[in-house]
C-alpha positions in Angstrom: 52.6 31.4 -38.9 54.7 33.9 -37.0 52.2 33.9 -34.1 52.4 30.1 -34.0 56.2 30.1 -33.8 56.1 32.8 -31.1 53.5 30.8 -29.1 55.6 27.6 -29.1 59.0 29.2 -29.0 59.6 27.6 -25.6 59.1 24.1 -27.1 62.6 24.3 -28.3 64.1 25.2 -24.9 65.7 22.4 -22.8 63.7 21.4 -19.7 66.6 22.5 -17.4 66.4 26.1 -18.6 62.6 26.2 -18.2 62.9 24.8 -14.7 65.4 27.6 -13.9 62.8 30.1 -14.9 60.3 28.4 -12.6 62.5 29.1 -9.6 61.7 32.8 -9.8 57.9 32.3 -10.1 55.2 31.4 -7.6 53.3 28.1 -8.1 50.3 29.9 -9.4 52.3 32.1 -11.8 54.0 29.0 -13.2 50.7 27.2 -13.8 48.7 30.0 -15.3 51.6 31.4 -17.4 52.4 28.1 -19.1 49.2 25.9 -18.8 47.8 24.8 -22.2 50.4 26.8 -24.2 51.7 23.6 -25.7 51.8 19.9 -25.1 55.5 20.1 -24.3 54.9 22.7 -21.5 51.9 20.8 -20.2 54.1 17.8 -19.8 56.7 19.8 -17.9 54.0 21.2 -15.6 52.8 17.7 -15.0 56.3 16.6 -13.9 57.5 19.7 -12.1 58.1 18.5 -8.5 58.3 21.7 -6.4 55.0 23.6 -6.5 54.6 26.3 -3.8 50.9 27.1 -3.9 49.4 30.1 -2.1 45.6 30.0 -2.3 45.0 33.0 -0.1 43.0 35.0 -2.7 42.4 32.6 -5.5 39.0 31.9 -7.2 37.4 28.6 -6.5 37.5 27.7 -10.2 41.2 28.2 -10.4 41.8 26.4 -7.1 40.0 23.3 -8.5 41.8 23.7 -11.9 45.3 23.6 -10.3 44.6 20.7 -7.9 42.9 18.6 -10.6 45.8 19.0 -13.1 48.9 18.4 -11.0 49.7 15.4 -8.9 49.4 16.1 -5.2 52.8 14.8 -4.4 54.3 17.7 -6.5 53.2 20.2 -3.9 56.0 21.1 -1.4 54.4 24.2 0.1 50.7 25.0 0.6 48.8 28.0 1.9 45.0 27.7 2.7 42.8 30.6 3.9 39.3 31.3 5.0 39.9 35.0 4.4 37.6 37.6 2.8 37.9 36.4 -0.7 38.0 32.6 0.1 35.4 32.0 2.7 35.1 28.3 3.5 38.2 27.3 1.5 39.7 25.2 4.3 36.5 23.2 4.9 36.2 22.6 1.2 39.8 21.4 1.1 39.3 19.0 4.0 36.0 17.7 2.7 37.2 17.0 -0.9 40.7 15.8 -0.2 40.4 13.9 3.1 40.7 10.6 1.2 43.8 11.9 -0.6 45.8 13.2 2.4 48.4 10.5 1.9 49.1 11.7 -1.6 50.7 14.9 -0.2 53.8 12.9 0.3 56.3 15.7 -0.3 54.5 18.5 1.5 57.2 20.3 3.6 55.5 23.6 4.5 51.9 24.3 5.4 50.4 27.8 6.1 46.9 28.3 7.5 45.4 31.8 7.4 42.4 33.3 9.1 40.6 30.1 10.1 38.2 29.5 12.9 38.3 25.8 13.6 35.1 23.8 14.3 35.4 20.5 16.1 34.8 18.6 12.9 37.4 20.5 11.0 39.9 20.0 13.8 39.4 16.2 13.8 39.9 16.1 10.0 43.0 18.3 10.3 44.5 15.9 13.0 44.0 13.0 10.5 45.8 15.0 7.9 48.8 15.7 10.2 49.1 12.0 11.0 49.8 11.4 7.3 51.9 14.4 6.5 55.2 13.1 8.0 57.3 15.1 5.6 56.0 18.4 7.1 58.8 20.6 8.4 57.2 24.0 8.8 53.7 24.7 10.1 52.8 28.4 10.0 49.5 29.4 11.7 48.2 33.0 11.1 45.1 34.3 12.9 43.8 30.9 13.9 41.0 30.7 16.5 38.8 28.0 17.9 35.0 27.6 17.8 34.3 24.5 19.8 37.7 22.9 20.2 38.4 22.0 23.8 42.0 21.0 23.9 43.3 24.3 22.4 45.2 22.5 19.6 47.2 20.3 21.9 46.4 17.1 20.0 47.2 18.6 16.7 50.6 19.8 17.8 51.4 16.4 19.2 50.9 14.8 15.7 53.8 16.8 14.3 57.1 15.2 13.4 59.9 16.0 15.8 61.7 17.9 13.1 58.7 20.1 12.3 59.0 23.7 13.5 56.0 26.0 14.2 55.5 29.7 13.6 52.5 31.4 15.3 51.1 34.8 14.3 48.2 36.1 16.5 46.9 32.7 17.6 46.1 33.6 21.2 43.7 30.8 21.9 46.1 28.0 21.1 48.1 26.1 23.8 51.7 26.7 23.0 53.1 24.5 25.8 53.6 21.3 23.6 55.8 23.5 21.3 58.6 23.9 23.7 61.2 22.4 21.4 59.7 23.4 18.0 58.3 27.0 18.3 60.4 29.1 16.0 58.6 32.4 15.8 55.8 33.9 17.8 53.8 37.1 17.1 51.1 37.9 19.6 49.1 40.8 20.8 49.8 40.0 24.4 51.9 37.7 26.6 49.7 37.6 29.7 46.8 35.8 28.0 48.7 32.6 28.0 47.8 32.0 31.6 51.4 32.6 32.6 52.2 29.0 31.4 54.7 30.5 29.0 56.9 31.2 32.1 57.1 27.6 33.2 59.6 26.3 30.7 62.5 27.3 28.5 62.1 28.0 24.7 65.5 27.0 23.3 64.3 27.1 19.6 62.4 30.4 19.7 64.2 32.8 17.4 61.7 35.5 16.7 59.3 37.2 19.1 57.0 40.2 18.4 54.8 41.2 21.3 52.5 44.1 22.1 51.0 44.9 25.5 53.7 43.0 27.3 53.7 43.4 31.0 56.7 45.7 31.6 58.0 43.6 34.5 58.0 40.5 32.2 60.6 41.5 29.6 63.6 40.2 31.5 61.8 37.0 32.4 61.2 36.6 28.7 64.9 37.0 28.0 65.7 34.3 30.6 63.5 31.8 28.8 64.7 32.6 25.3 68.5 32.5 25.4 69.0 32.2 21.7 66.6 34.8 20.6 67.5 36.4 17.2 64.8 39.0 16.6 62.7 40.9 19.2 60.0 43.5 18.6 58.4 44.9 21.8 55.8 47.6 21.1 55.1 48.5 24.7 56.9 51.6 25.8 59.8 51.4 28.3 60.0 54.4 30.7 61.4 55.4 34.0 58.7 53.3 35.8 59.7 50.2 34.0 62.3 47.7 35.1 65.1 48.3 32.6 65.5 45.5 30.0 68.7 43.6 30.4 69.9 43.0 26.9 72.9 41.2 28.3 70.7 38.1 28.5 70.1 37.9 24.7 73.5 38.7 23.2 72.6 36.7 20.1 70.1 39.3 18.9 70.3 40.2 15.2 67.2 42.4 15.1 65.9 44.7 17.9 62.8 47.0 17.6 61.5 48.7 20.7 59.8 51.9 22.0 60.7 54.0 25.0 59.8 57.1 26.9 61.9 59.9 28.3 65.1 58.5 26.8 68.4 59.6 28.3 70.8 58.0 25.9 74.0 57.3 27.9 72.2 56.2 31.1 69.8 53.9 29.0 72.7 52.2 27.3 74.6 51.7 30.5 71.7 50.3 32.4 70.4 47.9 29.7 73.6 46.7 28.0 72.4 47.9 24.6 76.0 48.4 23.5 76.8 44.7 24.0 74.6 43.4 21.2 77.5 43.1 18.8 75.7 40.8 16.4 72.9 43.3 15.6 72.3 44.0 11.9 68.9 45.8 12.4 68.1 48.3 15.1 64.9 50.4 15.4 64.1 52.8 18.3 61.0 54.9 18.8 60.9 57.5 21.5 57.9 59.8 22.0 59.5 62.1 24.6 63.1 63.1 25.1 65.1 66.1 26.3 68.5 64.6 25.7 70.6 66.6 23.2 72.7 63.6 22.3 69.6 61.8 20.9 69.4 64.5 18.2 73.1 64.5 17.3 74.3 62.5 14.3 77.9 62.6 15.6 76.9 61.0 18.8 75.0 58.2 17.0 77.8 57.7 14.6 80.4 57.2 17.4 78.1 54.8 19.2 77.1 52.7 16.2 80.6 52.3 14.8 81.9 51.2 18.2 79.1 48.8 19.2 77.7 47.3 16.0 80.2 46.4 13.3 77.6 44.4 11.4 74.7 46.9 11.5 73.1 47.2 8.1 69.8 48.9 8.9 69.1 51.6 11.5 65.8 53.5 11.9 64.6 55.8 14.6 61.8 58.2 15.5 62.3 60.8 18.2 59.9 63.4 19.5 61.5 66.4 21.0 59.5 68.5 23.5 61.5 71.7 23.6 61.0 74.3 21.0 64.3 74.8 19.1 65.8 74.9 15.6 67.1 71.4 14.7 70.0 71.4 12.3 70.6 68.2 10.4 74.2 68.9 9.4 75.5 66.3 11.9 73.6 63.7 9.8 75.3 64.9 6.5 78.6 63.2 7.1 80.3 60.6 4.9 79.2 57.9 7.4 75.5 58.7 7.0 75.2 59.7 3.3 77.8 57.5 1.6 78.8 54.5 3.8 75.4 53.6 5.2 73.1 55.7 3.0 70.8 56.4 6.0 68.8 59.5 5.6 66.8 61.6 8.1 64.2 64.3 8.2 62.7 66.8 10.7 59.2 68.0 10.8 56.6 69.7 13.0 54.4 67.3 15.1 50.7 67.6 14.0 48.5 69.4 16.5 51.5 70.5 18.7 54.6 72.6 18.8 56.9 69.7 19.2 59.5 68.6 16.7 60.1 65.1 15.1 63.3 63.6 14.0 63.1 60.4 12.1 64.7 58.2 9.4 63.2 58.2 5.9 61.5 56.6 4.2 60.7 54.3 7.2 58.7 56.8 9.3 57.5 59.0 6.4 54.4 56.9 5.8 51.6 59.5 5.4 51.0 62.5 3.1 50.5 64.7 6.2 53.9 63.9 7.5 55.5 64.4 4.1 54.0 67.9 3.8 55.2 69.0 7.2 58.9 68.1 6.7 61.2 71.1 7.5 64.5 69.6 6.4 65.9 66.3 5.1 69.2 64.8 4.2 67.6 62.8 1.4 68.5 64.1 -2.1 65.5 62.5 -3.8 61.8 63.2 -3.1 61.0 59.9 -4.7 63.1 58.1 -2.1 61.8 60.3 0.7 58.1 59.4 -0.1 58.6 55.8 -1.3 56.8 54.4 1.8 53.6 56.4 1.2 51.1 54.0 -0.5 47.8 55.7 0.2 47.0 59.3 -0.9 43.9 61.3 0.1 43.7 63.9 -2.6 40.7 65.7 -1.0 38.3 67.2 -3.5 38.6 67.0 -7.2 37.9 70.6 -8.3 37.7 72.5 -11.5 40.6 74.4 -13.1 39.7 77.6 -11.4 40.6 76.1 -8.0 43.8 74.2 -8.9 45.9 76.2 -6.5 44.2 74.4 -3.5 47.0 71.8 -3.6 49.9 74.0 -4.4 51.7 72.9 -1.3 51.1 69.3 -2.1 52.6 69.7 -5.6 56.1 70.2 -4.1 56.3 66.4 -3.5 55.7 63.4 -5.8 54.4 60.1 -4.5 55.6 57.5 -6.9 54.5 54.4 -5.0 50.9 55.3 -4.2 48.6 52.4 -4.9 45.4 53.6 -3.2 43.9 57.0 -4.3 41.0 58.6 -2.3 39.2 61.7 -3.5 35.8 63.4 -3.2 33.9 64.8 -6.2 32.2 68.1 -5.5 31.7 69.5 -9.0 32.2 69.0 -12.7 35.7 69.6 -13.8 36.2 71.4 -17.1 39.1 69.4 -18.6 39.8 65.8 -17.8 43.2 66.0 -19.6 44.3 68.9 -17.3 43.3 66.9 -14.2 45.2 63.8 -15.4 48.3 65.9 -16.0 48.0 67.4 -12.6 47.5 64.0 -10.9 50.4 62.6 -12.9 52.7 65.3 -11.6 51.8 64.2 -8.1 51.5 60.4 -8.4 52.1 57.6 -10.9 48.7 56.8 -12.3 50.1 53.5 -13.6 50.6 52.3 -10.0 47.1 52.9 -8.8 45.3 49.7 -7.9 42.5 51.0 -5.7 40.3 54.1 -6.0 37.9 55.3 -3.3 35.7 58.2 -4.2 32.9 60.0 -2.5 30.3 62.1 -4.3 29.4 65.0 -2.1 25.7 65.4 -1.7 24.0 68.3 -3.4 26.6 68.7 -6.1 26.1 68.2 -9.9 28.6 65.5 -11.0 29.5 64.3 -14.4 30.1 60.5 -13.9 31.5 60.2 -17.5 34.4 62.4 -16.4 35.1 60.1 -13.5 35.2 57.1 -15.7 37.4 59.0 -18.2 39.8 59.6 -15.3 39.7 55.9 -14.3 40.7 55.0 -17.9 44.1 56.5 -17.2 44.8 54.0 -14.5 45.6 50.8 -16.4 46.3 48.6 -13.3 43.1 49.7 -11.4 41.3 46.5 -10.1 39.2 47.8 -7.1 36.7 50.6 -6.7 35.2 51.7 -3.4 32.0 53.8 -3.5 31.5 55.9 -0.4 28.0 57.2 -1.3 25.1 56.0 -3.5 24.7 58.1 -6.6 21.4 58.7 -8.2 20.1 56.1 -10.7 20.0 58.6 -13.6 23.6 59.4 -13.0 24.6 56.1 -14.6 22.9 57.1 -17.8 25.6 59.7 -18.5 28.2 57.0 -18.9 28.8 55.7 -22.4 31.9 53.6 -21.8 32.4 50.9 -19.1 35.5 49.9 -17.2 36.3 46.2 -17.7 39.5 46.2 -15.6 37.8 46.6 -12.3 37.1 43.2 -10.7 36.4 44.2 -7.1 33.8 46.7 -5.9 33.0 47.8 -2.3 29.5 49.3 -2.2 28.2 52.0 0.2 26.3 51.0 3.3 22.7 50.1 2.8 20.7 52.0 5.4 17.2 53.0 4.2 14.5 50.4 3.6 12.6 52.5 1.1 15.6 54.0 -0.7 14.4 54.3 -4.3 17.9 53.6 -5.6 17.7 50.0 -4.3 17.6 47.3 -5.3 17.2 48.3 -8.9 19.9 50.9 -8.7 22.5 48.1 -8.4 21.8 46.6 -11.8 23.7 49.3 -13.9 26.8 48.9 -11.7 27.3 45.4 -12.8 25.8 45.4 -16.3 26.9 48.8 -17.6 29.7 50.3 -15.5 31.8 47.4 -14.3 30.9 44.3 -16.3 33.9 42.2 -15.0 33.2 42.4 -11.3 34.1 39.1 -9.5 34.2 40.3 -5.9 31.5 42.3 -4.1 31.6 43.7 -0.5 28.3 45.0 0.9 27.4 46.5 4.3 23.9 46.1 5.5 22.4 48.1 8.4 18.8 46.9 8.4 17.6 43.3 8.6 14.7 43.9 6.3 17.0 44.8 3.5 18.7 41.4 3.8 15.6 39.7 2.5 15.8 41.6 -0.7 19.0 39.9 -1.9 17.0 37.8 -4.2 16.0 41.0 -6.0 19.5 42.7 -6.1 21.0 42.4 -9.6 24.3 41.1 -8.5 26.4 39.3 -11.1 25.7 35.9 -9.5 27.0 33.7 -12.3 30.3 35.6 -12.4 31.0 36.1 -8.7 34.0 34.6 -7.1 33.4 36.0 -3.7 30.6 37.9 -1.8 31.2 39.6 1.5 28.2 40.8 3.5 28.9 42.7 6.7 25.8 43.0 8.9 25.5 45.8 11.5 23.1 45.4 14.3 20.4 48.1 14.7 20.4 50.4 17.7 16.6 51.2 17.5 15.1 47.8 18.2 12.4 47.2 20.8 13.3 45.3 23.9 11.4 42.2 22.7 13.3 42.0 19.5 16.3 39.7 19.4 18.4 40.9 16.6 20.9 38.1 16.9 18.0 35.7 16.2 16.9 37.8 13.3 20.4 37.7 11.9 20.5 33.9 12.1 17.1 33.7 10.5 18.1 35.9 7.6 21.4 34.0 7.2 19.5 30.7 7.0 17.2 32.0 4.3 20.1 33.5 2.3 22.2 30.4 2.4 19.5 27.8 1.9 17.0 29.6 -0.4 18.1 32.9 -2.0 21.7 31.9 -3.0 20.8 28.5 -4.5 18.1 30.1 -6.7 20.1 33.2 -7.7 23.6 32.0 -8.0 22.9 28.3 -9.0 26.5 27.5 -8.0 28.2 25.6 -5.3 29.6 27.7 -2.5 31.3 27.6 0.8 31.2 30.3 3.5 32.5 31.5 6.8 30.7 33.7 9.4 33.0 35.6 11.7 31.7 38.6 13.7 28.5 38.8 11.6 30.5 39.0 8.4 29.6 36.5 5.8 32.3 35.6 3.3 31.1 33.4 0.5 33.3 31.6 -2.0 31.6 30.5 -5.2 32.5 27.5 -7.4 31.0 25.5 -10.2 27.4 25.6 -11.5 24.8 23.2 -10.1 22.1 21.4 -11.9 18.5 22.4 -11.1 15.7 20.2 -12.4 13.1 22.8 -11.6 12.7 26.1 -9.8 11.6 24.5 -6.5 14.3 21.8 -6.2 18.0 22.1 -5.6 20.1 19.1 -6.7 23.4 19.9 -5.1 24.4 22.3 -2.4 27.1 22.5 0.2 25.9 21.6 3.7 23.5 19.0 2.4 20.3 19.1 0.4 17.9 21.9 0.9 14.6 21.0 2.4 12.8 24.3 2.1 11.0 25.8 -0.9 11.9 29.4 -1.8 9.0 31.7 -1.3 8.5 35.4 -1.8 10.5 37.6 0.6 7.2 39.4 1.3 6.1 36.4 3.4 8.7 37.1 6.1 8.0 39.3 9.1 9.4 42.8 8.8 10.1 42.7 5.1 9.8 46.2 3.7 8.1 44.9 0.6 5.2 43.3 2.5 
């Protein structure tokens, strides 16, 4: 009875209070937290009018569940992706909802991620834009074109005049129609736009992030973007560069740039850097300087107080060529430590005798940098290392060698989410190892573990799994090498929290660990796997996928990265062999093994498959339903194909 009261406690809450809670949750969290808990909450979910749905890593089953339950006019923000975990999602959406585009009557924001448009998809997308007249924000991230001739011009012309566009790394798209609507632009280069960018003004452009910008183009960029608010330029400005004239963009709120051989006073005078009075975020990186003022906290304090009254965030990284002792006392004033709470550190440069001076935690992003710090104004190691999310622990050794990381033990890395280590021996006591790791990192924060079993060493895999049990939020495991089959027999307890596994590369055709060596991974060790990533280095191995014991009925995504061989004869066309294998995999092996509907993308010989509901099969030789049309070929033994290692 108490459990029942607890389960339906929210039934007595007013709708207004529950809707206030919804404001702090994503659309997916709202749905899966409250769906089917009670009729009362289901009715609220049915009527909630402001779903923001991000489908960038969702399973196909959950994707269908959400869109079949709510009304499409309840969606105000939508993110679709053909990324690694959702291959073919965009095509699936266009195919299944093309007749319902008009029902997205309140869609205000649309984000498309990692999509390579075909001509058919492009035509369908244009039809959707014609009906989405409420769209006010279109955000395109890593969009490319397969066989689209007009470089997205027609699509952009369908947008309502009030719709703004944000582009992130979409170099193939024609941005000219966006003169009055382009709001933010991130690109790897400026000169790939055929210089057409320079032929018009961009009055609405507020954010620009560019790399590989022609050094002579920066002031021309300023001329065309008079109301720019945020600028990140990753190319380095040096004495051979025309000095940027920041006087042309006095409305800048954020400025991030790199430079060489910085002489502070002359640089400020020539560029007008001190005139950007509206700045609230400044970041400077300089890989070479001999100017003493650059290393003086007093000098920076005087400049910043005078020039930037609204500055809230200031980061820098300076490399100093001359060998000298660097005292940080000038950065220990009330201005730095109390008013602004900006902290700095100094360290030795790796592989050189130079010194580094930088703000923390912004530029303390690796364990190597952290261990080389000479002095810091930060009073907390936790804060100092809070930007380090990946830790390479080296080798897990036994208790007799636990001094090997004594230098590392001086620091603690509380925000590490990815742990890498190599196993070279049995360790005597798992509890001692857990204690040692917990003094270094927070095991509760670990989400990804990558481990390598060094060849020739005797390893106890049960100990490794006992260690993984102390990481309650672990969801992904990366295996760097293939263990022996009998190694799995040591393990008595599985890990059901891991849902994603990245397998080692498959090289050898006659490796006795494959394909039967895969079965214990999914049946005994990690029974909850939903996502699998495999690298294949030999085309003949690809034909054995019908024999691999993958968890076909449970998979949400399968990624297969194919690497071309370097030892083929001149008459062998590996591109053709890859296409032949892909056809067999998609039309014959997968329908028989998975017996589920799926979509896929193929970019740079990397297949990303997204699995959905089960399909009905009348008999072993006939597939009733499959994406891309009905199959016309019968599945035959892989031994029938040329080059198969089993033939």
